[in-house]
ZAVEX-466715 format. One record per residue: residue number from 1; residue in one letter; y, z, x of N, C-alpha, C in turn. Coordinates in steps of 0.2 Angstrom, whole numbers. Example, Ala and Ser with C-alpha at 12.3 -4.5 7.8 and 13.67 -1.06 7.14 Angstrom:
2
1/A/-28/39/66/-22/39/62/-16/39/66
2/S/-11/35/64/-5/36/68/0/39/64
END
This chain:
180
1/X/257/344/217/261/350/218/267/347/222
2/X/266/343/227/272/340/231/276/336/227
3/X/274/332/222/278/328/218/282/332/214
4/X/280/338/211/284/343/207/290/345/211
5/X/289/346/218/295/349/222/300/344/224
6/X/299/337/223/303/332/225/308/330/219
7/X/314/329/220/318/327/215/322/321/219
8/X/323/316/215/327/310/218/333/309/215
9/X/339/308/219/345/307/216/348/300/218
10/X/351/297/214/354/291/216/362/292/217
11/X/364/292/223/371/292/225/373/285/225
12/X/380/283/224/382/276/225/379/273/231
13/X/375/267/229/372/263/234/367/266/238
14/X/365/272/237/360/276/242/355/280/238
15/X/350/281/241/344/285/238/344/291/242
16/X/345/297/239/344/304/242/338/307/239
17/X/334/310/244/328/314/242/330/321/243
18/X/328/325/238/328/333/239/321/335/240
19/X/320/339/245/313/342/246/314/349/249
20/X/308/352/249/307/358/253/307/356/261
21/X/310/360/265/310/358/272/303/360/275
22/X/302/357/281/296/359/285/298/361/292
23/X/294/364/296/297/366/302/299/361/306
24/X/297/355/306/300/349/310/307/348/308
25/X/310/350/302/316/349/300/321/354/304
26/X/319/359/307/323/364/310/329/362/314
27/X/328/357/319/333/354/323/338/350/319
28/X/336/346/314/340/342/310/345/347/306
29/X/342/353/303/346/357/299/352/360/304
30/X/350/362/310/354/365/315/360/360/316
31/X/358/354/317/363/349/319/368/347/313
32/X/365/348/307/369/347/301/374/352/300
33/X/372/358/301/377/364/300/382/364/305
34/X/380/362/311/385/361/317/391/356/315
35/X/389/351/311/393/345/309/397/347/302
36/X/396/353/300/400/356/294/404/362/295
37/X/409/362/299/413/367/300/417/369/294
38/X/418/375/292/418/381/296/412/385/295
39/X/406/382/293/400/386/293/398/389/299
40/X/396/395/298/393/399/304/387/396/307
41/X/387/395/313/381/392/316/376/397/318
42/X/370/396/315/364/401/317/361/398/323
43/X/356/401/326/352/399/331/348/393/329
44/X/345/389/333/340/384/332/334/388/329
45/X/332/393/332/326/397/330/327/399/323
46/X/333/402/321/334/404/315/333/399/309
47/X/336/393/311/335/387/306/328/385/306
48/X/324/385/312/317/384/312/313/389/307
49/X/315/395/308/311/400/304/313/399/296
50/X/319/397/295/321/396/288/316/390/285
51/X/316/385/289/312/379/287/305/380/286
52/X/302/385/290/295/387/290/293/392/285
53/X/297/398/286/295/404/282/298/404/275
54/X/304/401/274/308/401/268/308/394/265
55/X/304/390/266/304/383/263/304/383/256
56/X/301/387/252/301/387/245/308/389/242
57/X/312/392/246/318/394/243/324/391/247
58/X/322/386/251/327/382/254/327/374/252
59/X/332/370/253/331/363/251/335/359/256
60/X/332/353/257/335/348/261/336/342/258
61/X/342/339/258/344/333/255/344/328/261
62/X/340/322/260/341/317/266/341/310/263
63/X/343/306/267/343/298/265/341/295/271
64/X/336/291/271/334/287/276/332/291/282
65/X/329/297/281/327/302/286/333/306/290
66/X/339/305/287/345/308/290/347/314/285
67/X/347/320/288/349/326/284/356/326/282
68/X/357/326/275/364/326/272/366/332/269
69/X/361/336/267/363/342/263/357/347/265
70/X/360/354/264/355/359/265/357/365/262
71/X/353/369/259/354/376/256/349/380/258
72/X/351/386/261/346/391/263/347/397/258
73/X/342/400/256/342/406/251/336/409/251
74/X/336/415/247/330/419/246/330/423/240
75/X/325/425/237/324/429/232/325/436/235
76/X/330/440/232/331/447/235/325/451/234
77/X/322/454/239/316/459/238/317/465/233
78/X/323/468/234/324/473/229/326/471/222
79/X/328/465/221/331/463/215/328/456/214
80/X/321/455/212/318/449/211/321/444/206
81/X/325/446/202/328/441/197/334/438/200
82/X/336/440/206/342/438/210/340/433/215
83/X/343/427/215/342/422/220/349/422/225
84/X/348/424/231/354/424/236/354/417/240
85/X/360/414/239/361/408/243/365/410/249
86/X/362/409/255/364/411/261/369/405/264
87/X/367/399/264/372/394/266/371/387/263
88/X/376/384/262/376/377/259/380/373/264
89/X/377/367/266/380/362/270/379/355/267
90/X/385/352/266/384/345/264/388/341/269
91/X/385/336/272/388/332/277/394/328/274
92/X/399/327/279/405/323/276/404/317/273
93/X/399/313/275/397/307/272/394/308/265
94/X/393/314/262/390/315/256/394/319/251
95/X/400/321/254/404/326/250/408/322/244
96/X/409/326/239/412/323/233/408/320/228
97/X/401/320/230/397/317/225/392/321/221
98/X/394/328/221/390/333/217/383/335/221
99/X/382/333/227/376/335/230/375/342/230
100/X/380/346/232/379/354/232/376/356/225
101/X/379/354/220/377/357/213/370/354/212
102/X/368/348/213/362/345/212/356/349/216
103/X/358/351/222/353/355/226/352/362/223
104/X/358/365/221/357/372/218/353/371/211
105/X/354/366/207/350/365/201/343/364/203
106/X/341/360/208/334/358/210/331/365/212
107/X/334/369/216/331/375/218/330/380/212
108/X/334/380/208/333/385/202/327/382/197
109/X/326/376/198/321/373/194/314/374/197
110/X/314/376/203/307/377/206/303/383/203
111/X/297/383/203/293/388/200/294/395/203
112/X/295/395/209/297/402/212/303/405/210
113/X/308/401/207/314/403/204/314/404/196
114/X/308/404/193/308/404/186/311/411/183
115/X/310/416/187/312/423/184/320/424/186
116/X/323/419/190/330/420/192/335/421/186
117/X/338/426/186/343/427/181/350/428/184
118/X/351/428/190/357/429/194/357/425/200
119/X/362/421/201/363/418/208/368/422/211
120/X/367/423/218/372/427/222/373/423/228
121/X/380/424/231/381/422/237/387/426/240
122/X/389/425/246/395/428/248/400/422/251
123/X/406/423/249/411/418/251/418/421/254
124/X/421/419/259/427/421/262/432/418/257
125/X/438/422/256/443/419/252/446/412/254
126/X/446/411/260/449/404/262/444/398/262
127/X/438/399/259/433/394/259/433/391/252
128/X/439/386/251/440/383/245/434/379/243
129/X/431/375/247/425/371/245/419/375/242
130/X/418/381/245/412/385/242/415/388/235
131/X/421/390/235/423/393/228/423/388/223
132/X/425/381/225/425/376/220/418/374/218
133/X/413/374/223/406/373/221/403/378/216
134/X/404/384/218/401/389/213/404/390/207
135/X/411/389/207/414/390/200/412/384/196
136/X/412/378/199/409/372/195/402/373/193
137/X/398/376/197/391/377/195/390/382/189
138/X/394/387/190/394/392/184/396/389/178
139/X/401/385/178/403/381/172/398/377/169
140/X/395/373/174/390/368/171/384/371/169
141/X/382/377/171/376/381/169/378/385/163
142/X/384/386/161/386/390/156/385/398/158
143/X/386/399/164/385/406/167/392/409/168
144/X/391/416/169/397/420/170/398/421/177
145/X/404/420/181/405/421/188/409/427/188
146/X/407/432/193/411/438/195/411/438/202
147/X/416/442/205/416/442/212/420/449/214
148/X/418/452/220/421/458/223/420/458/230
149/X/424/461/234/423/462/241/416/465/242
150/X/412/462/247/406/465/249/405/467/256
151/X/405/462/260/405/463/267/412/463/270
152/X/415/469/271/422/469/273/423/469/280
153/X/429/465/282/431/464/289/430/469/293
154/X/433/475/292/433/481/297/427/485/296
155/X/425/486/290/419/491/289/412/488/291
156/X/411/482/290/405/479/291/405/473/296
157/X/410/470/297/410/464/302/414/465/308
158/X/415/471/310/418/473/316/425/470/318
159/X/429/468/312/435/465/313/435/457/316
160/X/429/455/316/428/448/319/427/442/314
161/X/427/444/308/425/439/303/429/441/296
162/X/431/437/292/435/438/286/430/442/281
163/X/433/446/277/429/449/272/425/444/267
164/X/419/445/266/414/441/262/414/444/255
165/X/416/440/250/416/442/243/409/440/240
166/X/406/445/237/400/444/233/401/440/227
167/X/399/434/226/400/430/220/393/431/216
168/X/393/433/210/387/433/206/388/429/200
169/X/383/424/199/383/420/193/377/422/188
170/X/379/425/183/374/427/178/372/421/174
171/X/366/420/174/364/413/171/363/415/163
172/X/364/410/159/364/410/152/357/412/149
173/X/357/415/143/351/418/140/346/412/139
174/X/348/406/137/344/401/136/339/399/142
175/X/342/400/148/338/399/154/333/405/155
176/X/335/411/153/331/417/153/325/416/149
177/X/326/413/143/321/412/138/316/407/141
178/X/319/401/144/315/396/147/310/399/153
179/X/313/404/156/309/406/162/303/411/159
180/X/303/413/153/298/418/151/292/414/149
END
């Protein structure tokens, strides 16, 4: 079972391991996110809970014991065919190498995500890196990307945060057939 959840990537001159996090990874995830502005910093406790309670829907990329990438997400309780990506972090040392897309693909390949037909996330307009990642991912997967304002600055975020646009990638039919 453990072997099934591991994927190995070769980046230039380096070996990166993708795996489910464990609770001992909470502090490293917190530090990685802190090193990836403008990501919102959660509490250490929140990252610990993600690594412990949501391990099957989160992924950690590491090289030589050092966290280089992280995706947190969950399957939406009301919409079990939708996988919601909460946060994507890629350390500056690993940017531009496709690690974000590789982590997303590895997550969707997990057994727990076999029924996933939609990938969702929210992105602020000024987050060019996230827009680029999810647009590229949609193209690579042959999926359709749509977006609309979702968590609005004044109505939902008390004027303290830019509007978050709900980005939905509808995955292609061939993935749906493979999941059945």
